N, C-alpha and C positions, 0 to 999 in steps of 0.2 A: 934665739935659737931653738930652744925646746918649743918654742908658739909657732914658729914658722913648720915644725915638723907636725905638730898637731894638726895644721889649717891645711898643710899638703896632704895628710892623712885622713882626714873629715873630705878633704875635695876628691881623692880619690877613692874614697868610700863612698861619698857620695854618685859618682860617675857610676860606680860598680853596682849600687844600687839603683840608679836610675835605669843602668841599662837591663839589669835584671828585671826592673820592672817592666821596660819598652819589650823585653824577650818575653814576659809571663803574657802580656797584653797581646803580642802577636800570635802566641801560640793558642790562647784563649780564642782570640777571633780564626785563626785558621781551624781551631778543633772543636769550636762550638758554634762560631757563627758561620763560618764556610765550611763546618765538617762536612757536610754533606755533599759539596761540590767536590771537595779534593778526594772523597771518598769516591766518589765515582768516576773521578778522572784516574784516581790509582787502579780502579778496578778494570778500567777501560784498556790500562796499560798491560795491567796481568792478563786479562782476559784474549785469550786468541780461539780461531775457530780457522776450521779445514772442511773444504768442500768434497766429496767423495761420487765424482762424477758417474753418473748413470751409464750402463750400457744398451746403446740402441738395440732394438730386438732386430734379429736376422729374417729375412724373406725369403724363401724358399720354395721351388715347385713342387707338385705333386708327389716326385719322387726323391725329392731331399736335396735336389741340386742348389745349390745356394744362388740367389740373385740378386740381392743385396745385403751387406754387412758391413759393419764398422771395423776399419783395419788403420795399423799405425800409419802416422802421415808427418811430415818434417819442413819446418816452418825456418827459411835461410835468415839468418839476423847478421847485422854489421855493428861495430863499435866503431863510430867516428874518430872516437878521442884516440885510440890506439894505433888505427890506421894513420893519422895525421903523426903520432908521436914517430911511427915506424916509416914515415914517408913512402909509403906504398899505395898509395890511393889509386893512381892513374892503373898500374897493374890488377887491382881488385875489381875497378870498374872494367876495363877489359876481358879479366876474367870470367865475371858473373855476367857479362854482356853474352858471351859464345856461348856459356852454360845455360843460362835460364831464359835467352833470349829477350831480354828486357832491354829498350833502347837506351841509349848511353846516356842521354839527354833526361832521363828519368833515374837512371841509376847514379849521377854525379851529384844531386843536390841530397840525396840520400846519405849517402857516404862522406859528404862534406856537412854535415847537418849540424849546426850551432843553437844554442840557446839565445832567443832574441834580446834577452835581459843581459844576461852576464856576456854574451859573446865567445863562451866556452864550447868546445866541439860535446856533443852528447853522446851517450854512451852506448844506447841500444837504440837500433831499427831495425822493423822487419821489412824483407824484401817483398812486397805485395805488387801485382797478384801472382807474378811469376815464379816467385820463390814460396808462395804460400802453400802449404800443404802439399808439397809433391810428394811423389812416392819414392822408395826405397834405392832403386837404380839411380836416380838423378840426384840424390842425397848423395849416395858413394860417390857422386862425380866429383860433387861439392867439397866432400871430405879430403880427396885425393887432390884437390887442387890447393886447397889452403895447407895441407901437409908438405906439399912440395913448395910452396912459397915459403914456409917456415923454414925449410931446407937452404933454399935458395940464399936466404939474407940471415940465416941462422940465429933466428929467433925463435921464441917459443909463442909468443901470442902474435898473430896476424890480424885481429879484429873482423875475423869471417867465423859463422859457427852456425847451429843450428838448435830449435827446441824441437821436442818430439810429442805432437798432439796426434788426436784421432781423426779420421775423416770417413765417410761415406763410399763403400765402393760398390761398383756392380759389374761384376767379373766378366759376364756375357756381352758387355758393350751395349749395341743397341739393339739387342733381343729382348722384347715384351717390355721398351722404354715406355710407351703410351701407358700400359696397364700401371709401371712401378713408379712412373715420375720421378724426383730426385729431390734431395737435398741440398741447398748453397754450402758456400765452403764455410759458413758460419752456424751451420747445421740446422738451420731453418727450412722446415719442409714446405715445397714450393707448388707440387701438383702431383697426380696420380694417388696411386695407395700410398704413399707416403705422406700425403696431406689427409688424405682421407681418414686414415688411420693413426695420425702423428701422435695422439694423447696415449694409445697402447702401445705404440712403439717406442718411443722415448723416454719413457718411465719416469722417475723424480730423483733427483741427485740426494743423495745423505748429506747430513751435517754433522759435525763434531764441535762443542763449544768447551773449552778447559781454560784452567789458569796455571802460568807459568813468571818465573823471574826473570830479572833484566838480560839473564844469559840464555834464556828459554827453556830452562829446566822446570819442570811440571810440579808446582807446589803441592806439598802434602796432604794439605786441606782444600784441593782444588774440587771447587764445585762443578762438574763436568756432567753435561745435555748430551745425548746422542741419537739422531734419526738417521735410522737406517736406511741405504741404498735401495732404491726398487726398481730392479731393471727393466728395460721394456720384454714387451713380449713379442715371444717370435710367430711368426705368422707364414703357416706353410697354405699356398694357393692351388687353386684347380690346374693351372695351366700344366703343359708337357711341353717340358724345354724342346724334345724332339719334334712334336709336331710344331709348336713354335717357330723352329726351324726352317720346317718345310712350307710353312706358310711364307716366310719372310724370304725364302728363296725362291718361291716360284713367283711371289710378289715384284721383287726385283728385276727377274726377267722381263716380266711384262712392263714394267716403270720403265728400263730401258729402251723396250721395243715400241713402244706407244708416246712415252714421254706425257702422260697425261698430268690435269691437275693434280689429283691426287687417287690414289688406291686404298680401299678398306676392305679387309677380311676378316671375318670371326668365325671361330668353328667352336661346337659345345656337342655336349653329350646330349641328346634329347631327351634322354630318359630323367635327366635329373638337373637340365640346365647347367651344369659346369661348363664354364669356358675353358676349353683346352688350349686357345690360343687366340690373339688380338692383335692385330696391326694395323699400322697405317703407314703409306710413305705419301710425302717425305717423312723421314723420321730423324731420330737424334741419338746422341750418344751422351747418355748422365753423367758419365765421368768428365764429359769435356762440354758441358752444357752450354758455357760461356762462349763457345764459339758459334751457337746459333742464337742468332735476334729473337728473342722472346716474344716477340710480336707475330715471327716467321711460321710459315705453314707447318714447320717440322714439329711443333709443340701442340697441334691441334689435334683433340681425338676424334676423328669423323666419326669411327663407328660408333659413338653414342651422342655424339653433339650434332651432328650435321642432320640436316632436314633435307629430302630430296624427293621429287615425283617419281613414283616407283616405276610407271610403266608396265609390264605385262608380268613380272613378276608377283605384283598384285591381283594376279588373276588367281591365285591361287586362293584366295578367300571369297570369291566369287563362286569356283568349284563346289570348295566344301561346302558352302552354303545351297544350293542348289541340290547336292548329294545328301545332304542331312535332311532336307524337304521332301527327297526324293522326286524330284522333279527331273532329274537328269537321266535322259536315255541315251546312250552312248551312241544307238544305231540309227535315232532319229536325223532326219536331214533338214538343214536349211541352205538358202540360196547365199554363197558366200560374195565377198567383194565391197559391199556397200548398203547401207541401212538408213532409212529417214526415220528422224524423229519428231514427234509431233511437237510444234513450236519453234522448230529449228528449220530454217531453210536450207542448209545444205547436206549435204548425206555426211556418215561417218564411214570411214574407209579400213579396208583391211589394207596391209601395207602391199600386198598385190590388188592394184585397186579393181582389176578385170575380176579377182576372185580365182578359184578353183572350182566354177561350177556348183553343182549342189551336191553339197558333202556333209557326212555325218557330225555329230557333234562331236565325237571324239577325235575324228580328224582334225576338227578347227581347234579342239584342245591341243594337238602334236602340231598343227602348223600357228600355234597363237594366232586365230583371226580374232580381229577386235569385234566383227559383226555377232559372232558366236557368242562372244561374252555380254554384248549388247542384250541380245535375246534373252540371254542366261540370268544376268544379273538384273537386267533393268525391266525387261519383260515379265519373264517368269517369276522369280522373286518379288520384285518390285522394290522400289527405293526404301519404304521403311522396313523391311525384311533385309535387306543388302546393308542398310547402315546398323542394323542390329548385329549381324555378322562381324562388322567392322568392328564395331566396338567390344564385342565379346570377344576379338581377338585380341583385345588391349590396343587399338591404334589411337585412342583418345587419351591415352594417360603414359604414365611412363612405367619401365617393366621393373624400377626398383634396384636395379643391379647395382652391386656394392663399389661403384666407382664415382669419384666427383665431378659433376657437370653435366649430368645427363639430362637430352632435352626433350621434350612431350613432342608427338607427332599433332599435325591438325588435319583434321578430316572435316569441313566444313560446306557442302556442297548448299546452295538454295534449293528448298524446298519446291519453290515455284519456278525453278530453271529446268526444266524437263533435260537439256543438254549436260548440264553439270553433272546430273544423277546416271545419266547412262553413260556418259566417260569414265564416272568413278569406278564401273565394273571392269574395266580395263587398265584402271592404274593412273590415268590421266585427269588432269584440272584441276579440281578442288582437294587435292590429296598430296600430304606432306609425310613423309616417314622417315623415322631414325633404322639404320642398319640391323641396330640389335632389336628393334620391333620388329622388323622383318624376319630376322632369324628365330626370335621367340617364338612366332606364330606360325612358320614353318614346321618347328619343333614339335609343336602341339600337332599336327597333320602326324608326324612321325611316331610319336609318344602314345597314339591312340586317342588322341582328342583332348588332351590336358593342357591348359595355357601355364605355364610356370614362371618361377622368380629366377632369372640368371644371376650366378654369380662367381665370383671370381678367387673367394676366400674358401678354402676349405677347413682349415682348422685353425685356431689361435692358441698359443701354449704362455701360459705365465709360469718362467723361469724360477719365479721366487716361490711359487706355490705346488707348482707343477699340475695345475688346473687346467684342462681342454675346453675349449669352446669348439664344439664342432657345429658347421654349418649343413643342416637338413633341408633336403630338396624340399619347396613348398609350392604345392599346386594352388593357382589364384582361383580356376574354376575350371570345370569340364564343358569345352566350347562345343565341340561335336561328339556324336556317340564313337565307339572304339568301332565299329565295323564302318560307319560313314568315314573314318580318319582310312581305315585300309582300304576301302573301295578310292577314295581321293586318289591315297599314295599309288594304286594301280593303274591310274590314268596317268600321274605325274611319271611316272616310270616308262609308260610309252613314248612322253616328248622326248626321252632320251635313246631309250631302245630303238626305236623307229629311226634307222639311218638313213632313210629316205626323205620322210616329210617331218621328222621331229625337229624341232628347232634347237632343242639339246643335245644333239647326237654327239656333238664334241665333247661331251662331258660323261661319254659313254667309258666304261673301265672294264678290259676282260674280264670276267669271272667274276664280277660282282652286280648284283642288282642294283641301280641308282634312279632315284626320283628326284625331279628336278624340273625348274621353269627359267626360261632365260626373260631378259628385260633390256629393251631399250628406250629410255626415254628421251626424247627431243624437248631442250632446254628452252626455258622462256628466256627472250631477250627484251627487255620494257615490258611490252604488252602484246608482244607476239612471239611463235616459236622461232627458233635458230636451227635450222636443220644441219648446220655445221658443228653443232654443238650438242653431243648426246652423252647420256647418261648409261653405261652398258652396265650389267649384271647379269649375275645367275646365283640361283640359291637351292640347294638340294640336300639328300642326305641319303646315306646307304650304310648297310646293305637294308633294299628295302622289307625283306619278311623281318628283323630283326637290327633295326637302327641302332648303330654305335657311333656315329659323327653326321653333324649337319653343318653345312656351312654357306657362309654368305660372301660372295666375291664383288664389289662394287669400284668401276674404274670410269671416273668421273673426265669427261672430254679427250677420249683417247684420240691420238693424231696418227698419221701416217698414212700408209697406202691401204693397212684394213681397219683403220682406227672407228670409220665409221661403219662398221660392217654388222655392228652390234653386238648384244649380249651374248650370241651362240656361238660367234666365232672369235670373240675378243673376250671375254669373262669364264665361259665355258670351260677351255684348257685350262686357266689356272686353277680352276676347281678340279679337275680331273686330275692334275699333277698334284695336288695336295692331297688330294683323298686316297689316289691310287698310291701313293707312300704310307700314310696313314692308317688304313687299314691292315696292310701285312703287319705294320709295325705293333700294331694294336692287336695282333694274333688272329685276326678275322679270317677263315681260310677261304679262298676263290668256292665256286660253287658251279656244280650243273645240275641239271634237271634229268633225274631217272625216272622214267615214265612208264615202267613196266606196270604197275597198278595204278597209274593215271594222278599219282600224286606227287607234289614235290618233295625231295631229299636234297639235304646239303652235305655234299661229300666234296673231299679235296679233287680237284680238278686239274689235267694237264692240258684238255682242250676246252676251255672254259668257253670260248667263242663259238663252239657247236653246243647247241640243245635239242633234246629228243623229243619229237614231236609228239604229246598225248594222245590217245585214243579216245575220240571224242564221237562217233558216229553212235547213234543210238541214243543219245544225251538229250536232254530238251536243249532249245538253244540258249536260254537262260543261263541254264548249270553249265553249258561249256563256255558261255561267255565269261562267268564269273571265275572258271578256272582258269581261263587264259588270263584274265586281269590279275588273279593272285599271283600266278608264275612270271607274268610280267613280258607275255608273247604280244606280238602284232598280230591283229586279227581283223576281220571282215566279214560280217554275216550275209548271206546273200540268199533272197527268197523269202516267203510270206509265211512258212511252216513254222510248227512250234517245236519241230523236231529235227535232230541233224540227220540227213539221210547220207551225206556222204561228206569227205573232206580232201582238203589239198593242202600241203602234201599228207601221205597216209600217215597213221601211228608209226613211229618208231625211226621216221626219217631225221637225220643231222640237220638242225637250220643253220645256216651261217647268220651273222649280224644283219638284222636290217630285213630277213626273210619272213614274208607276211604267211597266217593260215588263213586258210577259206573254209567256213561253215556254210554248207549248202542245205539249206531247208526245202520243204517241198515247193516246187515251181508250179506259178498259175498257167494261164494260157500263154501268156508271153514271158520268157525268162525275164529276169532282173540280173543286168549286167553291172558288176562291180566295178569300180574305179580300179583300172591297172596301170596307173601312171605310176612311173617309178621301177616297175616290176620286169624281171628280165623276160626276154621273148618266151622263154622256155616256160618258166610259170605261167605268162598268160596265155598261153597255148593249152597247157595241162587245164588249167580252170576253164576256158571256153570249151573246150571238148567234153569236159563234164556236163556244160552248161548244154551240150548239143547244138551249137550254132553255127553258122556258116563264119569262116574266117580269112581274111586277107591283110598281107603285110605289106606297107612302106616305108624302106629305108632300113638302117642298121643300129644295134645299141640296145637301148632300154625304151619302153614306151613312154612317148612324151603325149600321146594325146589320142584318142579314140572316139569313133563314130559309130551309130547303128542304124540300120536300112532294114530292107527286106530284099530278096531276092528269091524267086520261086516261091512265094508264099513263106520263105524261112529267114529267121533272124540273121543279118549279117553284121558282123562288126569289123571294122577296119582299125588295122592299129598303125599308129605312125610312131616310127624307132627315131633315137637319137642318141649319139653319145653324151655320158653323163659331164657335167662340168667338173673343174676342181675341185667345187664344193659339196660334190655328190647329188647333184640336183639336175634334172633336165629341164631347167627354167633359169634363164640368166639371175645370178645371185641379186638380191634386192639390197640396197644401201643400208636400210633400215627395217625393224621388224613390224613397227606398226605406224599407224597414221594420228598424230594426235588432232585433237579438236580445236578447229579454228576460234580463235576467240574475238 
């Protein structure tokens, strides 16, 4: 008995000892041999991390109006397990279908979703994309729906809810969409400034690492690491929301009327090259970017990416070059209509193939005569100097605007092909430019000859440090002298001010001096030009004496009754509508000319269309001509003398829009008869009376033609009169402004 007790005790003791040895061995194994592994395992369970989301920076216009910012967003979620338990699946499907617009056949799999392995209902599913990051108004409707559902079935859990997130919001919709771009629902920057400045805007998320027990309570000896959040920088643009609105409103009217492939408009302050507005049509709403196919035209920023054959707006470069080289004499005459180029069998034409007779170069500028610019750019400047000025004005380089995707222009005429260099002078042939290049070039005329870098970002502010980075105006180079720029602007002003001959007359703004140039480029279809496809454009600035805004308007393939009438009829009115609203908004007063001392003064005017004629009698013809150019008057010098002996109208006369001043100098044996076409009979008779010639009249209306003869040894002038047509011309309105070269 005692022996059995001892054996049992020994056995039990041995088992306990063996168990203890196994336990000690296991502990040794875990703590010593596998200690590092389990230490790391435990640490990973204690360790927790939290991400502190950075706030994406705001984008605002120059006046502080918010154009892009982060706002709360809400994503609808469903719990298939709860919905199945409550037996309300079909009600949930129907309700969310009605609220979110998501198809029933897409909602059903989400609400009835099961685990493929276990066959059990899942617990959480997001309703994408219709219920993803919705606004508060729609979220409130979803809340009202599931609360009503809960009351109906007397249940607390319906299996429908939402989670709060953040999304990018553009409060002004389509306004400046091509500048801003957008971010997708995942927060990824896709285009525009959002993409170009994504690194600065998105900032850096903060992170917090700490240790806690199984219940989530932070351990007393927790080893914390903290990386502070760096919020994104805020960007203030040069864009003015009001001017941007004027632009898009005027564009929409033209888009609806002409139904073109596209319209692009850019407005800038020519003195700083701050972009005041930029838009394209078709366009898109960045809040609903998914409604537009990303390959569609609505996303394409033609203003900086598209290359065009510019047509007559490019003549500004030629004009500036000949003025700078002192080769331009506005009173010199040439034969309009057509011109032959050595080595090319066919003539180059004006739009009016028969021409306007022998006219002055100033009239050639007003009428946008191709022949005039071939003589100026190809014959006077020569192809080397013409190309030099084209390069100086930046047409073979990018402007450097702070937007993604800018395209470079291409100007590459064959130096051995005379016709390619001749047509280059009037913007046809081997020349492709972008709208932003053209606006930058004409702004150099407006600001005194300085080519500058355009920009849309005014300043960037780091909210973490308060540091501001301000974009300073940047001059690339001085292209022409200040004096040459002023003189060129004076000629461009007459393109608009002359309401009879000026192709830009539809850009005239009562009370403001406007300089500009029209363009109508007939587009290439394959290897030949298609006269049914034109690119209509207008580029200009105002006021001429103190420019505040420069604008380019490009309308690609306008359709309809007047779509083929060219840049003067199609694009210039868009310019006029934009600038006539922008200048008063910018605080620029209307002006009239007070000529008591033969100087120009800026005053507030109630009759801005009427300007008083300055006193020019006794001045040299050169001084009088320069004074009239500076003040934007249309004029013509008559005679061979060096001094003005008389003028018409006389000093102090109030001139209506388009009325011309005639400067009469010393006459020779045979008086020089000015071109009187387009003038009223009264004005024509006054001028001819001063010249002391015989006069006869045939017809009624305005002067449409004139012939000279002699009667009894005295010069006799016969005036043919016709009423003006609806375009303000005494000849049929042409379909296009200029004839392209034949390839």
